[in-house]
N, C-alpha and C positions, 0 to 999 in steps of 0.2 A: 645291477644296481650298485652304486658306489657305497663304499663303507663309510660310516659316520663315527667319529670319535667323540664320546661323551665323557665329561669330567664332572664328578659329583663332589660337593664340598665335604671335607673331612675335619674332624676335631684336631686342633693343633696340640701336640704334647707339650706340657710345661717344661721349661728348661731353666736350670739354675744360672746364676750370674756367671759370665764368661771370665771374670777376673775378681780377685778380692777387692773389697772396698778401698783398702789402703793404697792399691796400685792403680786406681782409676785415674784416667788422664783428664787434665783440665782443658775442656773444649770451650772455644769462644767463637762468637759470630762478629762480623764487622760492626764496630761501634760499642762493643762490650768493654767495660772497664776491667783491666787486668789487675791493676793495683793503684793505690793512692800514695804509696810510699815513694818519696822523691829520691831515695837512695839508689834506685835501680837505674841501669843504663838502657837506652832504647835500642832494640835490635830490629832485624828484618820483620816486616809485617806488623809494626806498631808505630804509633805516633803519640806525641804529648800534647794535651790540651787541658788548660786550667789545673796544672799540676797533677793530672791523672794520666796514667799510661793506658792507651786505648788500642784495641786490636783493629787493624785495617783489612784483615782477611779472615776467612773462616778456617779454623784449624786447631792444632794442639799447642798449648803454651809450653815452651821449653826454657829452662833456666840454667845458665852456666855462671856460677858465682853471682855477680850482680848484673849480668847481662840477661835481658829477657827478650825472647823472640817468639814468633808464632809460625809454626811450620804448617803451610797450607795443606789441607786434606786432598785437594785436587789441583794439581799444578803441572806445568811442564817440568821436564827433568832438569835438575840443577846438578851438574857434574861435580864429583869429588875425586881427588887423586886416589887411584887404587880400585875404583869401581870397575866391575865387569859389565860391558854393554854389548848388545846385539844391534847392528846397524845395517843400513842399505846404502851402497855406493850410489850417489846421485850425479857426480861429475868427476871427470879426470882432468886435472889441471897440471901446471908445470911443477914437477917434483912432488905432487901431493894429490890425494883424493879427497873429495868432499863426501861426508857421510851423514845420512839422516839418522839421528839418534833420539828423536822425540824431545829435543831441547829447543830453546828459543832460536838458536843459531845453528847452522850446519857445523858438525864436528870436522876436524881435519886429521887425516892420516898421512904423514909425510913418507916419502919414498925411503928416507933414511931410518924410519921407525918400523920397518918390516924385515922379516927374515927372507933372504934371497933363496930361491929354490936350490935344494942341496945343502942348505945351511952354510953357504960361503960367508966368510967374514972379510969384507973389503969395502973400500969406498965405492959409492954408487957412481957409475960412469954415464956418459951420454947414451950408450947402448941400452943401459937399464931404463933410462928415461923414455927412450923410444919404445921399449917393450912393456911399458906400464899396463897397457890394456891386455897383455898376455897374462899378467898376474891377476888384476882385478879390473872389471869393466862395469859400466852403468847397470844397475839392477842387481848386482851380486850382493848376497848377504854375508856379513862377516861377524865374528866375535872378536872383541878387543878389550884392552884395559886402558883406563884413563891415565895418561902420563902426566899431563899438566893442564892448567886452566889459564887461558889468555886473559888479558886485562878487561876485554869486553864481555867475558863470560863464556866465550866459545871454548870447546873442549878439544884438546890434542890427544890423539890415541896412539897406541903402539900394539904390534902383534909379535913382539920379540920372544915368543915362547911357542913351543910346538902344540900347546893346547888351544892357542888362538889361531885365527886364520879364516879361510873361506868356508862357508857352510854349504853342504851338498843337498841332500834330500831330507825333507821334513816339513813341519807345519809351524808357521809363525803366528803367535797369539799376542795381541796388543792389549795391555791393561794399564791402569793408572800406576805410575812409579811408586806411589805411596803404599801400594798393597804388596810390594815385593820386600820381604824381610831381609835385612842385611845379615849376612853370615860370613864365616871364614872362607867357604867355597860356594860358588854358584853353579858349578858343574856337577850334576848328579846322575849316576847310573842307577836307575830304579830297578828293583828286582822283578818288575813285571815285563822286562824285556825292551824297554825304551829308555832314552836318556833325555834330560832337560837341561837347558842353559837358562837360568833365571837372571836376565839382564836387569841391573839396577835401574835402567832407563824405562822399564815397563815392557820391553820386548822379550817374549819368552819363546825359545826355539825347542821344539820337540822332534826327536829324530831316533831312528833305530840304533840301538847300541852296537858299536863296531866290534867285530870279533878280535881284530888286531889293529893296533895303531900304526899308521904309516909315518915312520920317523924321518924318511929321506925327503919328503915332498916339500918341507918348509911351510906347510899349511896352505898350499895353493892347488893341489890336485883334488878333484871331487869324484866320489864314487857314484856313477850314474847307472849302476845295475838296478834292474827292477826290484822293488821292495815287495817281499812276500805279503800275501793277504793277511796273515796272522799279525805281522808287524804293523800293517796299516790299521787294523782294527784296534790294536793297543794304543797307537798314536791318536786315533780318532776319539777313543774313550778318554784318554788323558786330556785331550783338548776340550772336550765337553765338560769334564770335571773342573778344569781351571775356569771355564766360563761360569759354571755353577757357583764356585767359590767367590768369584769376582762379583756376581749378582748379589751375594749376601755380604759383601764387603769383608771377607775373611782374608787374613794375611796369607801370602803364598810362600811356602818353603817346602823342602822335600817331604817332611813328615805329613803336613796337611794335605799335600797332593796325593801321597800314597794312601792315606786313610780314606780320602774321598774316592780314590780309584777302587779300593776294596769294598767300600760301601755301595758302589754303583754296579758291582758285578751281577747282582740278581736282575738288573734291568737291561733292556736292549740299549745299544749306543744312542740311537735316535731319540729314545724316551728320556734321556738324562736331562735334556733342556726343557722338558715340560715343567711348568711351575711347581706342581705338587710333588713330582719326583725329585726335582732340584731341592726343594725344601726338606724332604725326608732325608736325602743323602747328606745335605749340609748339617742338619741337626745331629745326625749320627756322627759325622766327622767332628763337630764341635764338642760333643760329649766325650768322644775318645781322647781329644786333645786335653780336655779338662781333667779326665782320669789320669792322663800321662803326667800332667803338672802336679797332680796329687791334691 
């Protein structure tokens, strides 16, 4: 006889406000009047009608001096210089790669914007151009930094640092870019034995923490050794924890992911995505974050 899983309703524990009243964000829907003051300038996500500044998208109102704009809650990735992104190579072209980074247009990684294997510093030759597929080919995942933004909004990337480059073995999780919290660093080695790259573009890469960094490879060699079961279990648990946080619209950063991981330890990995378990874990994570903020 096949086993049947039954779920019973449970009382939801009351939870205090996740932020003080003074720091609550001004949320608007399309058509909402933001202000009737004519002294403000119109920014992205707004339009003027009858001397009123009105929102054209659903999101958070942001003010910079007299400029008012609305940052959409759910939108494609809009690149900013210095952002860390995770992307997938979609095409190899002349002296450049096209990269899918969850933005409106494919991003560009120029041959001159990568480290050559061995860290050589020289001009790129015709031989380098012929060997482009030896470095990166279609389907490869990379981590990179946004170098500049073209006039049409496309993003130009670079991997001129040993911490960037080709990604080897791990799990990719795609979330909304608005849920990834901006921090000084987006590369985190978690104490549970795995590492995460929180791409500003909403692509999150979870992988086993390397025992030693390979400095000579220039970011193009990938370790294809079998991953131990214990590491795979940690990666799977982290992946389910991120999915649980995203389901409850919680910001993703190293502390929230680690707290969620610790809250999930009493449960089996496959049970984390069950609605009642997800809610329990996220409530505990949210409470710990509130206690941390004081």
